[in-house]
C-alpha angles and dihedrals in degrees: 000000000000113000091231089060090053091051093048093049091047091056093048094048096047091046090052090046091053091050095051094044090047089054091048089051093051092049094047095043091050090052093045097045098201134120092232092094092056092049092049091048093050092047092048096050090045095052094042096207112175131212130183112282098238094048093052094047094051100037098037093043094050097041092039090071089066101024111032093192089069092056092051090053090053091047091051091051093049091050091050092051093045093050093045094050102039094089097045095083091058091048093052091046090052091054091046092051094044096049099030092236136121129220119218131187115241110227109242142135118314087232093061125076118266112271121205131204118205114209115224117262140145116210133334118264088236092067092052091052091059 
């Protein structure tokens, strides 16, 4: 799998997660009718504490049905990840075009860090045309 595809999918998934968890928060906060949710959301975004994406989606989505503050925390995390990662694809593509190489993700366990393989290449044909 090309690394740029992994980056693109990560941005889409975290953006969708933030949207769903934001909706869960709005529904739960409307039902609850307290300002606690707003205070928790402001504190969470200020602190910027990050959790793994899958854990926030499952835990925050499930608990958010009963405690809307939890869903808003998950939505804040997903937005932070999505915004932080949205420019990485362009950066990797720039390196691939400059060096004439391609980065691929090595299939491994989901519990291990992502490993990349860089295909051999010298320079991009675009540079030689200049």
